[in-house]
C-alpha positions in Angstrom: 153.6 126.6 87.7 150.8 124.6 86.2 150.0 125.3 82.6 147.0 127.5 81.8 145.5 124.6 79.8 145.4 122.7 83.1 144.4 125.6 85.4 141.6 127.0 83.2 139.3 123.9 83.3 140.0 123.4 87.0 138.9 127.0 87.7 135.7 126.4 85.8 135.2 123.1 87.7 135.6 124.8 91.0 133.1 127.5 90.1 130.6 124.8 89.4 131.4 122.9 92.5 131.2 126.1 94.6 127.7 126.8 93.2 126.5 123.2 93.9 128.1 123.3 97.4 126.2 126.4 98.4 122.8 124.8 97.4 123.7 121.6 99.2 124.7 123.5 102.4 121.4 125.3 102.5 119.2 122.4 101.5 120.7 119.5 103.5 122.6 121.2 106.3 125.8 119.3 105.4 128.1 122.4 105.2 129.4 121.4 101.8 132.7 119.9 103.0 131.7 116.4 102.2 131.8 117.5 98.5 134.7 120.0 98.8 137.3 117.8 100.4 137.4 115.1 97.6 137.1 117.9 95.1 140.1 119.7 96.5 142.0 116.5 96.7 141.3 115.8 93.0 142.2 119.4 92.2 145.6 119.4 93.9 146.6 115.9 92.7 145.6 116.8 89.2 147.8 119.9 89.3 150.7 117.7 90.5 150.8 118.5 94.2 151.1 115.7 96.8 152.9 115.1 100.0 152.2 113.5 103.3 149.9 116.3 104.4 147.9 117.0 101.3 144.6 115.9 102.9 145.3 118.4 105.7 145.3 121.2 103.1 142.0 119.8 101.6 140.4 119.7 105.1 141.8 123.1 106.2 140.6 124.8 103.0 137.2 123.2 103.4 137.0 124.5 107.0 137.7 128.0 105.7 134.8 127.8 103.3 132.4 126.3 105.9 132.9 129.3 108.2 131.4 131.6 105.6 128.8 129.2 104.2 127.5 128.1 107.6 127.3 131.7 108.8 125.2 132.6 105.7 123.1 129.5 106.1 122.3 130.0 109.8 121.3 133.6 109.3 119.0 132.7 106.5 117.4 129.8 108.5 117.1 132.2 111.5 115.0 134.5 109.5 112.5 131.7 109.2 112.7 131.0 113.0 114.0 127.5 112.4 117.2 127.5 114.5 117.2 125.9 117.9 119.4 128.4 119.7 119.0 126.7 123.1 120.5 123.5 121.7 123.4 125.4 120.1 124.1 127.1 123.4 124.3 123.9 125.5 126.3 122.1 122.8 128.7 124.9 122.0 131.5 124.1 124.4 131.6 120.5 123.5 131.6 121.1 119.8 134.6 123.5 120.2 136.4 120.9 122.4 135.8 118.2 119.8 136.9 120.4 117.0 140.2 121.3 118.7 140.9 117.6 119.4 140.2 116.9 115.7 142.8 119.4 114.6 145.4 118.0 117.0 144.9 114.5 115.7 144.7 115.5 112.0 148.0 117.4 112.3 149.9 114.2 113.0 148.1 111.8 110.5 149.4 110.9 107.1 147.3 111.9 104.1 146.5 108.2 103.5 145.2 107.8 107.0 143.0 110.8 106.6 141.8 109.5 103.3 140.8 106.3 105.0 139.0 108.2 107.8 137.1 110.3 105.2 136.2 107.3 103.1 134.9 105.1 105.9 132.8 107.9 107.6 131.5 109.3 104.3 130.5 105.7 103.4 128.6 105.4 106.6 126.9 108.8 106.1 125.9 107.9 102.6 124.4 104.6 103.6 122.5 106.2 106.4 121.1 108.9 104.0 120.1 106.2 101.6 118.6 103.6 103.9 117.9 105.4 107.2 114.2 105.6 108.2 112.5 108.7 109.5 110.8 106.7 112.3 114.1 105.5 113.8 114.5 106.9 117.3 117.2 107.0 120.0 114.9 108.9 122.4 112.1 111.3 122.7 114.3 114.4 123.3 117.9 115.4 123.0 119.9 113.9 125.9 121.4 115.7 128.8 124.8 115.3 130.5 127.0 113.3 130.3 125.7 111.8 127.0 125.4 115.3 125.5 129.1 116.1 126.0 130.1 112.8 124.4 127.9 113.1 121.4 128.8 116.7 120.7 132.5 116.2 121.1 132.6 113.1 118.9 130.4 114.8 116.3 132.8 117.7 116.1 135.9 115.5 116.3 135.0 113.3 113.4 133.6 116.3 111.4 136.9 118.1 111.8 138.9 115.0 110.7 136.7 115.0 107.5 136.7 118.7 106.9 132.9 119.0 107.2 130.6 121.3 109.2 128.8 118.8 111.4 125.5 118.6 109.5 126.3 115.3 107.9 126.2 113.7 111.4 124.2 116.3 113.3 121.1 116.2 111.2 120.6 112.4 111.5 121.5 112.6 115.2 118.9 115.3 115.9 116.3 113.4 113.8 116.9 110.3 115.8 115.7 112.2 118.8 112.6 113.4 117.1 113.5 116.9 116.0 111.7 117.9 112.8 113.9 117.7 109.7 113.7 121.4 108.8 114.6 122.4 112.3 117.5 119.9 112.4 118.9 121.2 109.1 118.7 124.8 110.4 120.3 124.0 113.7 123.1 122.0 112.0 124.2 125.1 110.1 125.0 126.5 113.5 127.1 123.4 114.3 129.2 124.3 111.2 130.3 127.7 112.7 131.1 126.2 116.1 133.2 123.4 114.5 134.8 125.2 111.6 136.0 128.4 113.4 138.3 126.7 115.9 139.4 124.1 113.3 140.2 126.9 110.8 142.4 128.6 113.4 144.3 125.4 114.0 144.8 124.6 110.3 146.1 128.2 109.7 148.7 127.6 112.3 149.7 124.1 111.0 153.1 123.9 109.4 152.8 122.2 106.0 156.1 122.5 104.1 154.8 120.9 100.9 151.5 122.7 100.7 150.3 124.0 97.3 151.4 127.6 96.4 149.7 130.5 98.1 148.7 128.5 101.2 148.7 129.7 104.8 149.3 126.7 107.0 146.9 124.1 105.7 144.6 126.6 104.0 144.9 127.2 100.3 143.9 130.8 99.5 143.2 130.5 95.8 140.8 127.6 96.2 139.0 129.4 99.0 138.8 132.6 96.9 137.3 130.7 93.9 134.8 128.6 95.9 133.4 131.1 98.4 131.8 133.6 96.1 129.7 130.9 94.5 128.6 129.4 97.8 127.6 132.8 99.1 125.5 133.3 96.0 123.8 129.9 96.1 123.4 129.0 99.8 120.2 131.1 100.2 118.6 129.2 97.3 119.3 126.0 99.1 117.6 127.3 102.2 114.6 128.3 100.2 114.4 124.9 98.7 114.7 123.3 102.2 111.6 125.1 103.3 109.6 124.7 100.1 110.0 121.0 99.1 110.5 117.5 100.4 114.3 116.9 100.1 113.9 113.2 100.5 114.4 112.2 96.8 117.3 114.6 96.5 118.9 113.2 99.6 118.8 109.7 98.3 120.5 110.8 95.0 123.0 112.7 97.0 123.6 109.6 99.3 124.4 107.5 96.2 126.9 110.2 95.1 128.6 110.4 98.5 128.8 106.6 98.7 130.5 106.5 95.3 132.9 109.3 96.3 133.7 107.5 99.6 134.3 104.2 97.7 136.7 105.9 95.3 138.6 107.4 98.2 139.0 104.0 99.8 140.0 102.5 96.5 142.9 105.0 96.3 143.9 104.2 99.9 144.1 100.5 99.0 146.0 101.3 95.8 143.5 99.7 93.5 
């Protein structure tokens, strides 16, 4: 078992990460996974755990936290009447389909491959957050079929491979079709539930022989137990901030952070 001198600072770090993740989930609609996955990877490798499926544990544990965080976030946003339930209804099936496909693919990939996927997609997300313009448009309204099915399925598929809730890609996508940012953030929190619930079930059933102790499938229970109370406490504060301030300056700072995290993940993949 890891020594207390190693575990204690990691528990403190996870409490801090959990608090920040909750605020980010409510404020930016990103579900928190884009922060949690690299944090979990750092945690487990620091404690001496590795293996060919370590990233699956990071992604699966992140999915478990997103189920709770997204549910809390969507309820808080709904009280303000900001959630587009019609959009969630017509996207729901395709988000679930994409999520299931993501679990199937993630289950057969090596940790290094999933690190590369996370690094590349997080880099693209960070660059878009940093340099994307509010007047960019793909259309005047969200598309119908068959483009709707393709977009929703791919959004869920790549979100599942990264262990994120869908807001990282969903908010920019909805904004590109002219949806107001606050409504996009609120609706993206609903994406998180539709993506993370089926992916969580899949990761719980995944066989990971070298998973860290106290894991069920690819979900580590201690990490979930430490993170989730903090996100439950702080997500509503993020929602309040989202409706009370212009999040643009914070988004740019967060974009820089995510870009650096992605670059570090890619550096490890390349063995630099």
